[in-house]
LOLUMRO-258876 format. One record per residue (C-alpha): residue number from 1; z, x, y. Coordinates in nm, 2 decimals, decimal comma. Example, Ala and Ser with C-alpha at 12.3 -4.5 7.8 and 13.67 -1.06 7.14 Angstrom:
2
+-----+--------+--------+--------+
| pos |      z |      x |      y |
+-----+--------+--------+--------+
|   1 |   0,78 |   1,23 |  -0,45 |
|   2 |   0,71 |   1,37 |  -0,11 |
+-----+--------+--------+--------+
This chain:
468
+-----+--------+--------+--------+
| pos |      z |      x |      y |
+-----+--------+--------+--------+
|   1 |   2,16 |  -2,78 |   0,29 |
|   2 |   2,01 |  -2,49 |   0,44 |
|   3 |   2,07 |  -2,08 |   0,46 |
|   4 |   2,05 |  -1,99 |   0,83 |
|   5 |   1,99 |  -1,65 |   0,96 |
|   6 |   2,28 |  -1,42 |   1,02 |
|   7 |   2,35 |  -1,07 |   1,12 |
|   8 |   2,66 |  -0,88 |   1,03 |
|   9 |   2,83 |  -0,56 |   1,26 |
|  10 |   3,10 |  -0,38 |   1,21 |
|  11 |   3,40 |  -0,17 |   1,38 |
|  12 |   3,71 |   0,03 |   1,22 |
|  13 |   3,90 |  -0,33 |   1,21 |
|  14 |   3,63 |  -0,59 |   1,16 |
|  15 |   3,34 |  -0,76 |   1,00 |
|  16 |   3,14 |  -0,94 |   1,26 |
|  17 |   2,91 |  -1,22 |   1,10 |
|  18 |   2,72 |  -1,37 |   1,35 |
|  19 |   2,52 |  -1,71 |   1,20 |
|  20 |   2,21 |  -1,85 |   1,42 |
|  21 |   2,26 |  -2,22 |   1,40 |
|  22 |   2,10 |  -2,44 |   1,62 |
|  23 |   2,13 |  -2,77 |   1,46 |
|  24 |   2,50 |  -2,74 |   1,33 |
|  25 |   2,80 |  -2,99 |   1,41 |
|  26 |   3,05 |  -2,83 |   1,56 |
|  27 |   3,29 |  -3,06 |   1,47 |
|  28 |   3,22 |  -3,03 |   1,05 |
|  29 |   3,23 |  -2,66 |   1,08 |
|  30 |   3,44 |  -2,46 |   0,79 |
|  31 |   3,49 |  -2,09 |   0,71 |
|  32 |   3,66 |  -1,90 |   0,42 |
|  33 |   3,70 |  -1,53 |   0,39 |
|  34 |   3,93 |  -1,36 |   0,10 |
|  35 |   3,79 |  -1,03 |  -0,05 |
|  36 |   3,48 |  -0,99 |  -0,09 |
|  37 |   3,38 |  -1,36 |  -0,05 |
|  38 |   3,24 |  -1,54 |   0,32 |
|  39 |   3,16 |  -1,86 |   0,34 |
|  40 |   3,07 |  -2,09 |   0,60 |
|  41 |   2,96 |  -2,43 |   0,60 |
|  42 |   2,82 |  -2,66 |   0,91 |
|  43 |   2,61 |  -2,95 |   0,81 |
|  44 |   2,27 |  -2,89 |   0,76 |
|  45 |   2,41 |  -2,50 |   0,71 |
|  46 |   2,59 |  -2,32 |   0,43 |
|  47 |   2,64 |  -1,95 |   0,43 |
|  48 |   2,80 |  -1,76 |   0,12 |
|  49 |   2,84 |  -1,34 |   0,11 |
|  50 |   2,88 |  -1,15 |  -0,13 |
|  51 |   3,08 |  -0,89 |   0,07 |
|  52 |   3,05 |  -0,47 |   0,02 |
|  53 |   3,40 |  -0,49 |   0,09 |
|  54 |   3,72 |  -0,66 |   0,12 |
|  55 |   3,83 |  -0,91 |   0,45 |
|  56 |   4,10 |  -1,09 |   0,49 |
|  57 |   4,21 |  -1,45 |   0,64 |
|  58 |   4,47 |  -1,37 |   0,88 |
|  59 |   4,63 |  -1,42 |   1,29 |
|  60 |   4,31 |  -1,19 |   1,35 |
|  61 |   4,09 |  -1,37 |   1,24 |
|  62 |   3,89 |  -1,59 |   1,48 |
|  63 |   3,58 |  -1,76 |   1,54 |
|  64 |   3,37 |  -1,88 |   1,79 |
|  65 |   3,06 |  -2,11 |   1,94 |
|  66 |   2,81 |  -1,93 |   2,15 |
|  67 |   2,61 |  -2,17 |   2,30 |
|  68 |   2,36 |  -1,97 |   2,48 |
|  69 |   2,25 |  -1,82 |   2,16 |
|  70 |   2,32 |  -2,15 |   1,95 |
|  71 |   2,53 |  -1,93 |   1,71 |
|  72 |   2,88 |  -1,87 |   1,56 |
|  73 |   3,08 |  -1,55 |   1,61 |
|  74 |   3,32 |  -1,46 |   1,31 |
|  75 |   3,55 |  -1,10 |   1,31 |
|  76 |   3,68 |  -1,11 |   0,96 |
|  77 |   3,96 |  -0,81 |   0,93 |
|  78 |   3,90 |  -0,58 |   0,70 |
|  79 |   4,19 |  -0,51 |   0,46 |
|  80 |   4,16 |  -0,16 |   0,44 |
|  81 |   4,15 |  -0,04 |   0,81 |
|  82 |   3,84 |   0,21 |   0,90 |
|  83 |   3,67 |   0,09 |   0,57 |
|  84 |   3,29 |   0,14 |   0,62 |
|  85 |   3,13 |  -0,11 |   0,44 |
|  86 |   2,74 |   0,00 |   0,34 |
|  87 |   2,45 |  -0,22 |   0,30 |
|  88 |   2,53 |  -0,51 |   0,58 |
|  89 |   2,12 |  -0,48 |   0,69 |
|  90 |   2,04 |  -0,60 |   0,33 |
|  91 |   2,04 |  -0,96 |   0,39 |
|  92 |   1,94 |  -1,09 |   0,05 |
|  93 |   2,15 |  -0,86 |  -0,18 |
|  94 |   2,42 |  -1,02 |   0,07 |
|  95 |   2,39 |  -1,34 |  -0,04 |
|  96 |   2,35 |  -1,24 |  -0,44 |
|  97 |   2,57 |  -1,32 |  -0,70 |
|  98 |   2,68 |  -0,99 |  -0,87 |
|  99 |   2,64 |  -1,09 |  -1,18 |
| 100 |   2,30 |  -1,27 |  -1,14 |
| 101 |   2,09 |  -1,00 |  -1,28 |
| 102 |   1,69 |  -1,13 |  -1,34 |
| 103 |   1,65 |  -1,18 |  -1,76 |
| 104 |   1,30 |  -0,97 |  -1,83 |
| 105 |   1,19 |  -0,74 |  -2,10 |
| 106 |   1,24 |  -0,42 |  -1,90 |
| 107 |   1,51 |  -0,54 |  -1,68 |
| 108 |   1,81 |  -0,47 |  -1,78 |
| 109 |   2,06 |  -0,78 |  -1,74 |
| 110 |   2,41 |  -0,68 |  -1,64 |
| 111 |   2,70 |  -0,88 |  -1,61 |
| 112 |   2,89 |  -0,83 |  -1,31 |
| 113 |   3,21 |  -0,63 |  -1,41 |
| 114 |   2,91 |  -0,36 |  -1,54 |
| 115 |   2,71 |  -0,33 |  -1,18 |
| 116 |   2,89 |  -0,19 |  -0,93 |
| 117 |   2,93 |   0,07 |  -1,23 |
| 118 |   2,55 |   0,09 |  -1,27 |
| 119 |   2,48 |   0,15 |  -0,89 |
| 120 |   2,71 |   0,45 |  -0,90 |
| 121 |   2,56 |   0,59 |  -1,17 |
| 122 |   2,19 |   0,52 |  -1,05 |
| 123 |   2,32 |   0,67 |  -0,74 |
| 124 |   2,32 |   1,00 |  -0,90 |
| 125 |   2,07 |   0,99 |  -1,15 |
| 126 |   1,79 |   1,19 |  -1,09 |
| 127 |   1,41 |   1,12 |  -1,16 |
| 128 |   1,22 |   1,38 |  -1,33 |
| 129 |   0,89 |   1,34 |  -1,15 |
| 130 |   0,69 |   1,71 |  -1,30 |
| 131 |   0,68 |   1,60 |  -1,61 |
| 132 |   0,50 |   1,30 |  -1,75 |
| 133 |   0,64 |   1,01 |  -1,84 |
| 134 |   0,52 |   0,88 |  -2,18 |
| 135 |   0,46 |   0,49 |  -2,11 |
| 136 |   0,58 |   0,28 |  -2,42 |
| 137 |   0,31 |   0,32 |  -2,75 |
| 138 |   0,09 |   0,02 |  -2,76 |
| 139 |   0,21 |  -0,22 |  -3,04 |
| 140 |  -0,05 |  -0,44 |  -3,24 |
| 141 |   0,06 |  -0,80 |  -3,30 |
| 142 |   0,05 |  -1,00 |  -3,60 |
| 143 |  -0,32 |  -1,18 |  -3,47 |
| 144 |  -0,46 |  -0,81 |  -3,40 |
| 145 |  -0,47 |  -0,77 |  -3,08 |
| 146 |  -0,27 |  -0,60 |  -2,85 |
| 147 |   0,12 |  -0,69 |  -2,78 |
| 148 |   0,17 |  -0,80 |  -2,46 |
| 149 |   0,52 |  -0,69 |  -2,40 |
| 150 |   0,40 |  -0,33 |  -2,38 |
| 151 |   0,14 |  -0,39 |  -2,14 |
| 152 |   0,29 |  -0,62 |  -1,85 |
| 153 |   0,20 |  -0,59 |  -1,51 |
| 154 |   0,42 |  -0,65 |  -1,19 |
| 155 |   0,75 |  -0,53 |  -1,07 |
| 156 |   0,91 |  -0,34 |  -1,39 |
| 157 |   0,56 |  -0,40 |  -1,59 |
| 158 |   0,73 |  -0,74 |  -1,72 |
| 159 |   0,47 |  -1,00 |  -1,66 |
| 160 |   0,27 |  -1,12 |  -1,86 |
| 161 |  -0,06 |  -1,41 |  -1,83 |
| 162 |   0,04 |  -1,47 |  -1,48 |
| 163 |  -0,34 |  -1,45 |  -1,38 |
| 164 |  -0,50 |  -1,65 |  -1,66 |
| 165 |  -0,54 |  -1,95 |  -1,44 |
| 166 |  -0,61 |  -1,73 |  -1,11 |
| 167 |  -0,88 |  -1,52 |  -1,16 |
| 168 |  -1,07 |  -1,85 |  -1,32 |
| 169 |  -1,04 |  -1,94 |  -0,95 |
| 170 |  -1,00 |  -1,62 |  -0,73 |
| 171 |  -1,28 |  -1,41 |  -0,96 |
| 172 |  -1,23 |  -1,12 |  -0,67 |
| 173 |  -0,83 |  -1,05 |  -0,71 |
| 174 |  -0,86 |  -0,79 |  -1,01 |
| 175 |  -1,12 |  -0,52 |  -1,07 |
| 176 |  -1,02 |  -0,64 |  -1,47 |
| 177 |  -1,18 |  -0,96 |  -1,65 |
| 178 |  -0,91 |  -0,99 |  -1,87 |
| 179 |  -0,63 |  -0,77 |  -1,78 |
| 180 |  -0,39 |  -0,95 |  -2,07 |
| 181 |  -0,62 |  -0,82 |  -2,32 |
| 182 |  -0,64 |  -0,51 |  -2,24 |
| 183 |  -0,40 |  -0,21 |  -2,33 |
| 184 |  -0,27 |   0,00 |  -2,05 |
| 185 |  -0,53 |   0,27 |  -2,12 |
| 186 |  -0,76 |   0,10 |  -2,16 |
| 187 |  -0,76 |  -0,05 |  -1,76 |
| 188 |  -0,75 |   0,29 |  -1,72 |
| 189 |  -1,07 |   0,36 |  -1,90 |
| 190 |  -1,23 |   0,06 |  -1,74 |
| 191 |  -1,08 |   0,08 |  -1,35 |
| 192 |  -1,23 |   0,47 |  -1,35 |
| 193 |  -1,57 |   0,37 |  -1,52 |
| 194 |  -1,58 |   0,14 |  -1,22 |
| 195 |  -1,49 |   0,41 |  -0,98 |
| 196 |  -1,76 |   0,60 |  -1,09 |
| 197 |  -2,05 |   0,32 |  -1,07 |
| 198 |  -1,89 |   0,20 |  -0,79 |
| 199 |  -1,89 |   0,52 |  -0,55 |
| 200 |  -2,17 |   0,57 |  -0,33 |
| 201 |  -2,29 |   0,94 |  -0,27 |
| 202 |  -2,48 |   0,89 |   0,01 |
| 203 |  -2,19 |   0,64 |   0,25 |
| 204 |  -1,92 |   0,94 |   0,17 |
| 205 |  -2,21 |   1,21 |   0,26 |
| 206 |  -2,30 |   1,00 |   0,56 |
| 207 |  -1,90 |   0,95 |   0,69 |
| 208 |  -1,85 |   1,36 |   0,63 |
| 209 |  -2,16 |   1,49 |   0,90 |
| 210 |  -2,26 |   1,20 |   1,08 |
| 211 |  -1,99 |   0,99 |   1,09 |
| 212 |  -1,84 |   0,72 |   1,25 |
| 213 |  -1,67 |   0,75 |   1,56 |
| 214 |  -1,38 |   0,62 |   1,38 |
| 215 |  -1,30 |   0,84 |   1,18 |
| 216 |  -1,20 |   1,08 |   1,37 |
| 217 |  -0,96 |   0,86 |   1,59 |
| 218 |  -0,83 |   0,70 |   1,30 |
| 219 |  -0,74 |   1,07 |   1,16 |
| 220 |  -0,55 |   1,12 |   1,53 |
| 221 |  -0,37 |   0,78 |   1,50 |
| 222 |  -0,01 |   0,78 |   1,52 |
| 223 |   0,23 |   0,50 |   1,34 |
| 224 |   0,45 |   0,32 |   1,54 |
| 225 |   0,81 |   0,44 |   1,52 |
| 226 |   1,03 |   0,30 |   1,22 |
| 227 |   1,27 |   0,03 |   1,29 |
| 228 |   1,63 |   0,11 |   1,22 |
| 229 |   1,64 |  -0,30 |   1,23 |
| 230 |   1,51 |  -0,60 |   1,09 |
| 231 |   1,38 |  -0,84 |   1,37 |
| 232 |   1,49 |  -1,24 |   1,34 |
| 233 |   1,11 |  -1,33 |   1,17 |
| 234 |   1,18 |  -1,00 |   0,91 |
| 235 |   1,56 |  -1,13 |   0,87 |
| 236 |   1,43 |  -1,50 |   0,82 |
| 237 |   1,11 |  -1,34 |   0,53 |
| 238 |   1,42 |  -1,16 |   0,35 |
| 239 |   1,65 |  -1,52 |   0,35 |
| 240 |   1,31 |  -1,65 |   0,13 |
| 241 |   1,35 |  -1,33 |  -0,11 |
| 242 |   1,46 |  -1,40 |  -0,50 |
| 243 |   1,83 |  -1,36 |  -0,52 |
| 244 |   1,84 |  -1,17 |  -0,80 |
| 245 |   1,95 |  -0,79 |  -0,90 |
| 246 |   1,64 |  -0,58 |  -1,05 |
| 247 |   1,80 |  -0,34 |  -1,25 |
| 248 |   1,53 |  -0,09 |  -1,45 |
| 249 |   1,59 |   0,07 |  -1,70 |
| 250 |   1,54 |   0,48 |  -1,71 |
| 251 |   1,26 |   0,49 |  -1,89 |
| 252 |   1,02 |   0,25 |  -1,64 |
| 253 |   1,25 |   0,42 |  -1,28 |
| 254 |   1,00 |   0,67 |  -1,24 |
| 255 |   0,63 |   0,41 |  -1,27 |
| 256 |   0,82 |   0,12 |  -1,10 |
| 257 |   0,88 |   0,42 |  -0,80 |
| 258 |   0,49 |   0,51 |  -0,84 |
| 259 |   0,40 |   0,16 |  -0,84 |
| 260 |   0,60 |   0,15 |  -0,50 |
| 261 |   0,40 |   0,47 |  -0,33 |
| 262 |   0,09 |   0,33 |  -0,45 |
| 263 |   0,12 |  -0,04 |  -0,31 |
| 264 |   0,25 |   0,14 |   0,02 |
| 265 |  -0,11 |   0,38 |   0,06 |
| 266 |  -0,27 |   0,06 |   0,03 |
| 267 |  -0,10 |  -0,06 |   0,33 |
| 268 |  -0,06 |   0,30 |   0,53 |
| 269 |  -0,48 |   0,33 |   0,51 |
| 270 |  -0,55 |  -0,01 |   0,58 |
| 271 |  -0,31 |  -0,01 |   0,94 |
| 272 |  -0,47 |   0,38 |   1,01 |
| 273 |  -0,84 |   0,29 |   0,94 |
| 274 |  -0,78 |   0,01 |   1,22 |
| 275 |  -0,57 |   0,19 |   1,42 |
| 276 |  -0,30 |  -0,04 |   1,35 |
| 277 |  -0,43 |  -0,33 |   1,42 |
| 278 |  -0,40 |  -0,60 |   1,09 |
| 279 |  -0,67 |  -0,72 |   1,07 |
| 280 |  -0,84 |  -1,05 |   0,84 |
| 281 |  -0,95 |  -0,80 |   0,60 |
| 282 |  -0,60 |  -0,62 |   0,58 |
| 283 |  -0,48 |  -0,81 |   0,31 |
| 284 |  -0,82 |  -0,72 |   0,06 |
| 285 |  -0,84 |  -0,36 |   0,20 |
| 286 |  -0,45 |  -0,26 |   0,04 |
| 287 |  -0,48 |  -0,44 |  -0,28 |
| 288 |  -0,82 |  -0,28 |  -0,32 |
| 289 |  -0,69 |   0,08 |  -0,28 |
| 290 |  -0,39 |   0,02 |  -0,53 |
| 291 |  -0,47 |   0,04 |  -0,86 |
| 292 |  -0,13 |  -0,11 |  -0,93 |
| 293 |  -0,20 |  -0,45 |  -0,78 |
| 294 |  -0,65 |  -0,46 |  -0,86 |
| 295 |  -0,65 |  -0,32 |  -1,20 |
| 296 |  -0,24 |  -0,39 |  -1,31 |
| 297 |  -0,24 |   0,03 |  -1,35 |
| 298 |   0,11 |   0,19 |  -1,45 |
| 299 |   0,13 |   0,55 |  -1,34 |
| 300 |   0,34 |   0,85 |  -1,52 |
| 301 |   0,33 |   1,12 |  -1,22 |
| 302 |   0,28 |   1,15 |  -0,88 |
| 303 |  -0,04 |   1,34 |  -0,92 |
| 304 |  -0,21 |   1,06 |  -1,08 |
| 305 |  -0,10 |   0,81 |  -0,81 |
| 306 |  -0,20 |   1,08 |  -0,55 |
| 307 |  -0,55 |   1,10 |  -0,73 |
| 308 |  -0,61 |   0,75 |  -0,78 |
| 309 |  -0,56 |   0,61 |  -0,44 |
| 310 |  -0,80 |   0,92 |  -0,30 |
| 311 |  -1,06 |   0,83 |  -0,53 |
| 312 |  -1,11 |   0,47 |  -0,41 |
| 313 |  -1,02 |   0,52 |  -0,09 |
| 314 |  -1,35 |   0,76 |  -0,07 |
| 315 |  -1,52 |   0,45 |  -0,29 |
| 316 |  -1,43 |   0,16 |  -0,11 |
| 317 |  -1,34 |   0,15 |   0,26 |
| 318 |  -1,59 |   0,09 |   0,52 |
| 319 |  -1,43 |   0,42 |   0,61 |
| 320 |  -1,52 |   0,68 |   0,31 |
| 321 |  -1,31 |   1,00 |   0,46 |
| 322 |  -1,13 |   1,28 |   0,26 |
| 323 |  -0,92 |   1,39 |   0,56 |
| 324 |  -0,87 |   0,99 |   0,66 |
| 325 |  -0,74 |   0,91 |   0,26 |
| 326 |  -0,50 |   1,22 |   0,28 |
| 327 |  -0,37 |   1,11 |   0,60 |
| 328 |  -0,26 |   0,78 |   0,51 |
| 329 |  -0,05 |   0,94 |   0,21 |
| 330 |   0,11 |   1,15 |   0,52 |
| 331 |   0,23 |   0,79 |   0,67 |
| 332 |   0,37 |   0,69 |   0,27 |
| 333 |   0,57 |   1,03 |   0,26 |
| 334 |   0,71 |   0,92 |   0,62 |
| 335 |   0,78 |   0,56 |   0,52 |
| 336 |   0,97 |   0,70 |   0,26 |
| 337 |   1,14 |   0,94 |   0,42 |
| 338 |   1,26 |   0,72 |   0,73 |
| 339 |   1,48 |   0,44 |   0,43 |
| 340 |   1,52 |   0,15 |   0,31 |
| 341 |   1,48 |  -0,05 |   0,60 |
| 342 |   1,15 |   0,13 |   0,71 |
| 343 |   1,03 |   0,07 |   0,37 |
| 344 |   1,07 |  -0,30 |   0,29 |
| 345 |   0,96 |  -0,36 |   0,67 |
| 346 |   0,64 |  -0,18 |   0,54 |
| 347 |   0,59 |  -0,46 |   0,25 |
| 348 |   0,70 |  -0,74 |   0,42 |
| 349 |   0,43 |  -0,67 |   0,63 |
| 350 |   0,19 |  -0,65 |   0,37 |
| 351 |   0,32 |  -0,98 |   0,24 |
| 352 |   0,21 |  -1,15 |   0,54 |
| 353 |  -0,14 |  -1,02 |   0,51 |
| 354 |  -0,15 |  -1,14 |   0,15 |
| 355 |  -0,02 |  -1,50 |   0,21 |
| 356 |  -0,31 |  -1,52 |   0,47 |
| 357 |  -0,62 |  -1,41 |   0,18 |
| 358 |  -0,65 |  -1,71 |  -0,03 |
| 359 |  -0,52 |  -1,62 |  -0,40 |
| 360 |  -0,35 |  -1,28 |  -0,26 |
| 361 |   0,01 |  -1,49 |  -0,25 |
| 362 |   0,03 |  -1,40 |  -0,62 |
| 363 |   0,08 |  -1,02 |  -0,57 |
| 364 |   0,36 |  -1,11 |  -0,32 |
| 365 |   0,47 |  -1,29 |  -0,67 |
| 366 |   0,45 |  -1,05 |  -0,87 |
| 367 |   0,53 |  -0,74 |  -0,67 |
| 368 |   0,60 |  -0,78 |  -0,31 |
| 369 |   0,93 |  -0,98 |  -0,33 |
| 370 |   1,11 |  -0,86 |  -0,64 |
| 371 |   1,01 |  -0,44 |  -0,46 |
| 372 |   1,21 |  -0,58 |  -0,12 |
| 373 |   1,50 |  -0,75 |  -0,34 |
| 374 |   1,51 |  -0,42 |  -0,58 |
| 375 |   1,50 |  -0,19 |  -0,29 |
| 376 |   1,81 |  -0,32 |  -0,10 |
| 377 |   2,03 |  -0,18 |  -0,42 |
| 378 |   1,79 |   0,13 |  -0,44 |
| 379 |   1,97 |   0,45 |  -0,32 |
| 380 |   1,74 |   0,64 |  -0,01 |
| 381 |   1,77 |   0,98 |  -0,25 |
| 382 |   1,54 |   0,84 |  -0,50 |
| 383 |   1,27 |   0,74 |  -0,17 |
| 384 |   1,34 |   1,11 |  -0,04 |
| 385 |   1,26 |   1,24 |  -0,38 |
| 386 |   0,99 |   0,99 |  -0,43 |
| 387 |   0,84 |   1,13 |  -0,13 |
| 388 |   0,90 |   1,47 |  -0,17 |
| 389 |   0,72 |   1,46 |  -0,54 |
| 390 |   0,42 |   1,28 |  -0,35 |
| 391 |   0,41 |   1,49 |  -0,10 |
| 392 |   0,38 |   1,80 |  -0,33 |
| 393 |   0,17 |   1,69 |  -0,51 |
| 394 |  -0,10 |   1,61 |  -0,19 |
| 395 |  -0,01 |   1,99 |  -0,11 |
| 396 |  -0,18 |   2,09 |  -0,46 |
| 397 |  -0,47 |   1,81 |  -0,43 |
| 398 |  -0,80 |   1,95 |  -0,40 |
| 399 |  -1,16 |   1,75 |  -0,45 |
| 400 |  -1,28 |   1,89 |  -0,82 |
| 401 |  -1,00 |   1,68 |  -0,94 |
| 402 |  -1,08 |   1,33 |  -0,83 |
| 403 |  -1,36 |   1,36 |  -1,08 |
| 404 |  -1,66 |   1,20 |  -0,83 |
| 405 |  -1,86 |   1,57 |  -0,79 |
| 406 |  -1,77 |   1,56 |  -0,43 |
| 407 |  -1,80 |   1,96 |  -0,45 |
| 408 |  -2,15 |   1,98 |  -0,58 |
| 409 |  -2,24 |   1,68 |  -0,36 |
| 410 |  -2,17 |   1,85 |  -0,02 |
| 411 |  -2,29 |   2,20 |  -0,17 |
| 412 |  -2,64 |   2,03 |  -0,21 |
| 413 |  -2,60 |   1,87 |   0,17 |
| 414 |  -2,54 |   2,16 |   0,32 |
| 415 |  -2,83 |   2,33 |   0,18 |
| 416 |  -3,04 |   2,08 |   0,29 |
| 417 |  -2,91 |   2,06 |   0,59 |
| 418 |  -2,97 |   2,46 |   0,62 |
| 419 |  -3,30 |   2,45 |   0,48 |
| 420 |  -3,38 |   2,14 |   0,81 |
| 421 |  -3,21 |   2,42 |   1,06 |
| 422 |  -3,41 |   2,68 |   0,96 |
| 423 |  -3,73 |   2,55 |   1,01 |
| 424 |  -3,57 |   2,45 |   1,36 |
| 425 |  -3,43 |   2,74 |   1,42 |
| 426 |  -3,71 |   2,97 |   1,55 |
| 427 |  -3,86 |   2,79 |   1,83 |
| 428 |  -4,12 |   3,08 |   1,98 |
| 429 |  -4,29 |   3,07 |   1,59 |
| 430 |  -4,26 |   2,68 |   1,62 |
| 431 |  -4,44 |   2,65 |   1,91 |
| 432 |  -4,69 |   2,94 |   1,77 |
| 433 |  -4,80 |   2,70 |   1,45 |
| 434 |  -4,83 |   2,42 |   1,71 |
| 435 |  -5,04 |   2,63 |   1,93 |
| 436 |  -5,25 |   2,71 |   1,61 |
| 437 |  -5,28 |   2,38 |   1,44 |
| 438 |  -5,44 |   2,25 |   1,85 |
| 439 |  -5,66 |   2,56 |   1,85 |
| 440 |  -5,79 |   2,48 |   1,52 |
| 441 |  -5,84 |   2,15 |   1,57 |
| 442 |  -6,05 |   2,18 |   1,91 |
| 443 |  -6,27 |   2,43 |   1,71 |
| 444 |  -6,35 |   2,19 |   1,47 |
| 445 |  -6,43 |   1,92 |   1,69 |
| 446 |  -6,65 |   2,12 |   1,84 |
| 447 |  -6,83 |   2,20 |   1,59 |
| 448 |  -6,83 |   1,83 |   1,47 |
| 449 |  -7,01 |   1,81 |   1,86 |
| 450 |  -7,21 |   2,09 |   1,77 |
| 451 |  -7,37 |   1,94 |   1,43 |
| 452 |  -7,39 |   1,59 |   1,66 |
| 453 |  -7,58 |   1,74 |   1,92 |
| 454 |  -7,85 |   1,92 |   1,67 |
| 455 |  -7,89 |   1,67 |   1,51 |
| 456 |  -7,98 |   1,46 |   1,79 |
| 457 |  -8,25 |   1,72 |   1,94 |
| 458 |  -8,41 |   1,69 |   1,58 |
| 459 |  -8,45 |   1,29 |   1,62 |
| 460 |  -8,63 |   1,33 |   1,97 |
| 461 |  -8,83 |   1,63 |   1,90 |
| 462 |  -8,95 |   1,40 |   1,55 |
| 463 |  -9,01 |   1,11 |   1,74 |
| 464 |  -9,18 |   1,31 |   2,02 |
| 465 |  -9,44 |   1,42 |   1,78 |
| 466 |  -9,50 |   1,13 |   1,62 |
| 467 |  -9,57 |   0,96 |   1,98 |
| 468 |  -9,80 |   1,21 |   2,03 |
+-----+--------+--------+--------+
């Protein structure tokens, strides 16, 4: 059976379910509604929704077939008239049973009875950004290596061994050769060493002083207005997401949010640097700038993720400019402040680019799909809090904190420019010097000519005397 695309709307009395079903069999259509359970069956379609409020099947309920849009429109009376049903745009969550929770090492498994209470608890829970989050201590396993359960990656850092086969085929996916054998600290050390080696001072200075005209345009570019509703194509993407509740433990909550910001940065920079055009390099660049994706990184503070993204933005893209790198962070802040729907829309757009880039589908499986599902349950206050933390860290960011010696490079370049400018600062003196050089050259040539003439005359004179 196929899950049809659907939309929900409401007024004080009704929840309205619109179901797009162009190949439906009207004669075999059945609808059931009771409490938080809504079911629709019309071969080849089947839809079951887990509603955020209660409805009832009464004489006021109705259903109609709209031939123009090939859709069913079902009006479900609310049990409590005037009640507002939240989250009607979060299609994946409406399809997910309350007790269906993903089971991973750092993701809490909750039964259906506890889930609603946990949601209310998360709503009130604040995330402390300004203290370094402690990464669990690395544990050694009995074989002498690092325990895989302490250095996972992907959403919630719950995945291991996912890259073993892919890296043999797509070696360009990661900046690490064997991430499963490395602790988080070792990954960070290797990542920073690689960034330091691959940072190109000449490229950075060239873009700073003789930059591509695209840099100025990219810095001025304004992103499109964030959407308040999912498009039909985005709804199809939401329907294909895993039907799970991803509940992150308190110890992982900050790092999971910081990884989200890190992933969004790559997408926002790639958009800004191409003036909003999603080109064939979009997926590669977005993944390269996100250390979470390209180096299995785990961040413990907003300042660390801000520094990491700017370092990588000055090392890997075609356009490497400090102001451009910081502008992309402002785009991330705007996206997070706009709320859950725009943030999910950004991840869905990035997911399409990863699908079109060979091997990059693994990033969708490990990160983007779980994030898109999880974000449908995240309190908007958490995204707003993350945006404020990123913005505060960005205000405090300095070039010196990036560890790339940018200030020293710029100072040396400025001295060189001043020396070159100084040599051109007195055109009259330069002209006199040129004139002096030219006169000196003329005098030398005249002396040479005079010597040649004397030699010729002496030779002629000798010849005459010999003839006599």
